[in-house]
C-alpha positions in Angstrom: -0.1 0.0 0.0 1.1 3.6 -0.8 2.8 5.2 2.3 0.5 8.1 3.3 1.6 11.1 5.3 -0.9 13.3 7.3 -0.6 16.8 6.1 -0.4 19.4 8.9 -2.9 22.2 9.4 -0.1 24.6 8.6 0.5 22.9 5.3 -3.1 23.0 4.4 -3.4 26.6 5.6 -0.5 27.4 3.3 -2.4 26.1 0.3 -5.7 28.1 1.0 -4.1 31.4 2.3 -3.3 32.9 -1.1 -7.0 32.8 -2.0 -8.3 34.0 1.4 -5.8 36.9 1.5 -7.2 38.4 -1.7 -10.8 38.4 -0.5 -12.1 41.9 -0.2 -14.0 43.3 2.9 -17.5 42.2 3.0 -16.9 38.8 1.3 -17.1 35.7 3.5 -15.2 33.0 1.8 -14.4 29.6 3.4 -12.9 26.3 2.7 -13.7 23.0 4.4 -11.2 20.3 3.9 -11.4 16.7 5.0 -8.5 14.1 4.8 -8.7 10.5 5.5 -6.5 7.3 5.4 -6.8 4.1 7.4 -5.0 5.6 10.3 -6.4 9.1 10.5 -9.3 11.3 9.5 -9.7 15.0 10.2 -11.7 18.1 9.1 -10.2 21.6 8.9 -12.0 24.9 8.1 -10.3 28.0 6.8 -11.8 31.5 6.3 -15.3 32.6 7.5 -18.8 32.4 6.4 -21.9 34.5 6.7 -25.7 33.6 6.6 -27.9 34.8 3.7 -28.8 38.0 5.8 -25.1 38.8 6.3 -24.8 37.6 9.9 -21.9 35.5 11.0 -22.3 31.7 10.5 -20.6 29.2 12.6 -17.9 27.3 10.5 -17.4 23.9 11.6 -17.9 20.2 10.7 -21.6 20.8 11.0 -22.0 23.7 8.6 -24.2 22.8 5.5 -22.8 23.2 2.0 -24.4 22.5 -1.5 -22.3 19.7 -2.8 -23.7 20.0 -6.3 -22.7 17.3 -8.7 -21.0 15.1 -6.0 -24.6 14.2 -5.5 -24.3 12.0 -8.5 -22.1 9.5 -6.6 -25.1 9.0 -4.1 -27.4 8.3 -7.1 -25.1 5.9 -8.7 -24.8 4.1 -5.4 -28.5 3.6 -5.1 -28.8 2.5 -8.8 -25.8 0.0 -8.2 -27.9 -1.4 -5.1 -30.9 -2.1 -7.2 -28.7 -3.4 -10.2 -27.0 -5.9 -7.9 -28.8 -9.3 -8.4 -31.3 -7.8 -10.9 -31.5 -8.1 -14.6 -31.0 -4.3 -15.1 -27.8 -4.5 -17.1 -29.8 -4.7 -20.4 -32.7 -2.6 -19.2 -33.6 0.5 -21.3 -35.8 3.5 -20.6 -38.5 2.1 -22.9 -38.9 -0.8 -20.4 -40.6 1.9 -18.1 -43.6 3.2 -19.9 -44.9 4.9 -16.8 -42.3 7.5 -17.5 -44.3 8.6 -20.6 -41.5 10.3 -22.3 -40.8 10.5 -25.9 -40.1 7.3 -27.9 -36.8 8.8 -29.1 -35.4 8.0 -25.6 -36.7 4.3 -25.5 -33.5 2.6 -26.4 -31.2 4.4 -23.9 -29.7 1.7 -21.5 -30.3 2.6 -17.8 -26.6 2.1 -16.9 -25.6 4.9 -19.4 -27.7 7.4 -17.5 -25.1 7.2 -14.6 -21.9 6.7 -16.5 -22.0 9.8 -18.8 -22.6 7.8 -22.1 -26.5 7.9 -22.5 -26.0 10.4 -25.4 -28.3 12.8 -23.7 -27.3 16.5 -23.6 -26.1 18.4 -20.5 -29.7 19.4 -19.5 -33.1 19.0 -21.0 -33.2 21.9 -23.4 -31.8 22.4 -26.8 -29.9 25.5 -27.5 -30.3 27.1 -24.0 -30.3 23.8 -21.9 -33.6 24.7 -20.3 -37.3 24.4 -21.5 -38.9 27.8 -22.4 -40.9 29.3 -19.6 -39.6 26.7 -17.1 -42.1 26.3 -14.3 -40.9 26.9 -10.7 -40.3 24.5 -8.9 -39.3 22.4 -11.9 -40.3 19.0 -10.8 -40.0 15.4 -12.2 -43.4 15.5 -13.7 -42.6 18.8 -15.4 -39.3 17.4 -16.8 -41.1 14.2 -17.9 -43.8 16.2 -19.7 -41.2 18.3 -21.4 -39.5 15.2 -22.7 -42.8 13.8 -23.9 -43.3 16.5 -26.4 -39.9 17.8 -27.2 -38.2 16.8 -30.6 -34.9 16.8 -28.7 -33.2 13.4 -28.7 -30.0 11.8 -27.5 -26.9 12.3 -29.6 -26.5 9.3 -31.9 -23.0 8.2 -31.3 -21.8 6.6 -28.1 -19.4 8.8 -26.4 -18.6 10.6 -23.1 -21.1 13.5 -22.6 -21.6 15.1 -19.1 -25.3 14.9 -18.6 -27.3 16.2 -15.6 -30.5 15.1 -17.4 -29.2 11.5 -17.4 -29.0 11.5 -13.6 -32.3 13.3 -13.4 -34.0 10.5 -15.4 -32.4 8.0 -13.0 -34.1 9.8 -10.2 -37.3 9.5 -12.0 -37.0 5.7 -12.6 -35.6 4.9 -9.2 -39.0 4.4 -7.4 -39.8 1.6 -10.0 -36.4 0.0 -9.5 -36.9 0.1 -5.7 -40.5 -1.1 -6.1 -41.8 1.7 -3.8 -44.2 4.7 -4.0 -41.4 6.8 -2.3 -39.7 9.4 -4.3 -36.0 9.1 -5.2 -35.0 11.5 -2.2 -36.7 9.2 0.4 -34.9 6.2 -1.2 -31.5 7.8 -0.8 -32.3 8.8 2.8 -33.4 5.3 3.7 -30.6 3.5 1.7 -27.7 5.7 2.3 -28.1 8.7 4.6 -29.6 6.9 7.6 -27.4 3.8 7.5 -24.3 5.8 7.3 -25.3 8.3 9.8 -25.4 11.4 7.5 -27.4 14.5 8.4 -27.5 15.5 4.6 -30.8 16.7 3.1 -32.0 17.7 -0.4 -31.9 21.3 -1.3 -35.7 21.8 -1.3 -35.9 20.6 2.4 -33.3 23.0 3.6 -34.0 26.3 5.1 -32.1 28.7 3.0 -31.1 31.0 5.7 -28.9 28.3 7.3 -26.7 28.0 4.2 -23.6 30.1 3.7 -23.8 33.0 1.5 -22.3 31.9 -1.8 -20.3 33.8 -4.4 -19.5 33.7 -8.1 -16.0 34.9 -8.9 -15.4 36.2 -12.3 -11.7 36.7 -11.8 -12.1 40.3 -10.6 -15.0 40.6 -8.3 -17.0 38.4 -6.0 -20.8 38.6 -6.7 -23.0 37.4 -4.0 -25.5 34.7 -5.0 -28.8 35.4 -3.1 -30.5 32.1 -2.1 -34.1 33.2 -3.0 -32.9 33.8 -6.6 -31.7 30.2 -7.0 -33.8 28.1 -9.2 -36.0 25.4 -7.6 -34.9 22.5 -9.9 -36.1 19.6 -7.9 -36.3 17.5 -11.0 -32.6 17.4 -10.9 -32.1 16.5 -7.2 -30.6 13.1 -8.4 -28.0 15.2 -10.4 -27.0 17.8 -7.8 -29.5 18.4 -5.0 -27.7 17.4 -1.8 -26.8 19.7 0.9 -24.1 18.0 3.2 -21.9 19.1 6.1 -18.1 18.4 6.2 -18.8 15.7 8.7 -21.3 14.0 6.2 -18.6 14.4 3.5 -16.0 12.8 5.6 -18.3 9.8 6.3 -19.0 9.6 2.6 -15.4 9.7 1.7 -14.5 7.0 4.2 -17.3 4.8 3.0 -16.2 5.1 -0.6 -12.7 4.4 0.5 -13.9 1.0 1.8 -13.4 1.7 5.5 -16.8 0.3 6.2 -16.6 -3.3 5.0 -19.4 -4.3 7.3 -21.9 -1.9 5.5 -24.3 -3.7 3.2 -23.5 -1.1 0.6 -19.8 -1.8 0.6 -20.0 -4.8 -1.8 -21.2 -2.2 -4.4 -18.0 -0.2 -4.4 -16.2 -2.5 -6.9 -18.8 -1.9 -9.5 -18.9 1.8 -8.8 -15.1 2.3 -9.0 -14.2 0.2 -11.9 -14.7 1.0 -15.6 -18.3 0.5 -16.7 -17.8 1.0 -20.4 -15.0 1.0 -22.9 -15.8 4.8 -23.6 -13.3 7.3 -22.0 -13.3 11.1 -21.5 -11.4 13.2 -24.1 -8.7 13.5 -21.6 -8.3 9.8 -21.1 -10.2 9.0 -17.8 -12.3 5.9 -17.6 -15.9 6.1 -16.5 -17.2 4.2 -13.3 -20.6 4.8 -12.1 -20.8 8.5 -11.5 -17.0 8.4 -10.5 -14.2 9.5 -12.8 -11.3 7.1 -12.9 -7.9 8.7 -13.7 -5.3 6.0 -14.6 -1.7 6.3 -13.3 0.8 7.7 -15.8 4.3 8.9 -15.9 3.2 12.3 -14.7 0.4 11.5 -12.3 -1.1 9.0 -9.9 -4.4 7.2 -10.2 -7.5 8.7 -8.6 -11.2 8.0 -8.1 -12.9 11.5 -8.1 -15.9 13.6 -8.8 -16.3 17.3 -8.8 -19.4 19.6 -8.4 -20.5 23.3 -8.9 -23.7 25.1 -8.6 -24.2 29.0 -8.3 -22.2 30.0 -5.1 -20.8 26.6 -4.3 -18.1 24.1 -5.5 -16.9 20.7 -4.2 -14.5 18.0 -5.0 -13.9 14.5 -3.6 -11.0 12.3 -4.6 -9.0 9.3 -3.2 -6.3 7.0 -4.3 -8.0 3.7 -5.5 -8.3 0.6 -3.4 -6.7 -2.6 -4.9 -10.0 -4.2 -4.1 -12.9 -1.7 -3.5 -15.3 -2.7 -0.8 -12.7 -5.1 0.7 -9.3 -3.4 1.2 -9.2 0.3 2.4 -7.9 2.9 -0.2 -4.7 4.6 1.0 -5.7 8.1 1.2 -8.4 10.6 0.2 -9.6 14.2 0.5 -12.6 16.4 -0.1 -12.8 20.2 -0.4 -16.0 22.3 0.0 -16.2 26.0 -0.8 -18.9 28.7 -1.0 -17.6 30.1 -4.2 -18.0 29.2 -7.9 -15.7 30.4 -10.8 -12.5 30.7 -8.6 -9.5 29.0 -10.1 -5.8 28.9 -9.4 -3.1 30.7 -11.6 -3.3 27.7 -14.1 -7.1 28.1 -14.6 -8.0 24.9 -12.7 -11.1 25.2 -10.6 -10.0 25.8 -7.0 -11.4 22.8 -5.2 -9.9 20.6 -7.8 -6.6 22.4 -7.5 -6.6 22.2 -3.6 -7.7 18.6 -3.4 -5.1 17.3 -5.7 -2.4 19.4 -4.2 -3.4 17.6 -0.9 -3.3 14.1 -2.5 0.4 15.0 -3.5 1.1 16.0 0.2 -0.4 12.9 1.5 2.0 10.8 -0.6 5.1 12.9 0.6 5.3 14.7 -2.6 5.5 18.3 -3.6 2.6 19.5 -5.7 3.7 20.7 -9.1 3.5 24.3 -10.2 1.6 23.3 -13.3 -1.8 22.0 -12.2 -3.5 22.1 -15.7 -3.4 18.2 -15.8 -5.4 17.9 -12.6 -8.6 15.8 -13.1 -11.8 17.9 -13.5 -14.8 17.2 -15.6 -15.1 20.7 -17.1 -12.0 21.3 -19.4 
């Protein structure tokens, strides 16, 4: 197993300080960092946060963050649970007529919804990625209704395409897979949140005034993202709707690093963290279920990772792969949460991806490189 060194708080502070030092008065920027190995697990917080109304917000392991597309790893885990032991490997959307969506989607295999190869576009619109006159909240029935009359269809060639819509459709079909009248959200609560001891919730269940004020950084100024102005996009909860604390994220990191072999979900990790298709990303990563799998090369080490961003928030979770996921623990891992979107390092790499991969270097006793352009991230 790779020898792992526990980074010190001073080392982590040195990584984030350049970004916190440049924050102007009146902007409350924070980073939550969790690190884990078989011998240690720790959460650190740097910076400060404010609530939506501008009052100070306690920043600790229990502070809620929008984790955005890291939600996809929860959705894929639930799918893998129902896939296990069931004849779903050859199932297609057309096998579920209760969805009542357009026939052009009928031959899309279920598994492709969660490994980015469904052929579906980023979201459920054509040119602007959203239906015209989108209702609020935009719910699953509204999404399915749109897909029933739209002429939009999947792209014809099997290839990597990052698709929130794919995961949203998985959320729509999940109750049928589970054989329940409960919605996707309750399935995830019962299957994942409660057994793993997570306090996580979905965005539409969270009091907005308990969330940190988020910011969009355009490279020059920080623009506050007012929570009441966020779209209520509940149809896409399976793609990016989870709100979780740093403590939740540390538990989720440790679970995915195979630290919980007694969990009934642990046998799923091998399927989640190995290539599910021969399709790869344009930059050479393999595709697990929701997870991206970066192979080792002459210039980088192997990682299992997922990133996320929504207005005002960004997130990143990554770990060095286990030799036998679900059985042997992974050597080391990290997550980074921040209440900013659009912030990058000097190489243009999204800030949470940059910090997380720097930390993985430190955990292996290595010096992070100056050039971070090769760091894994889904938006290149």
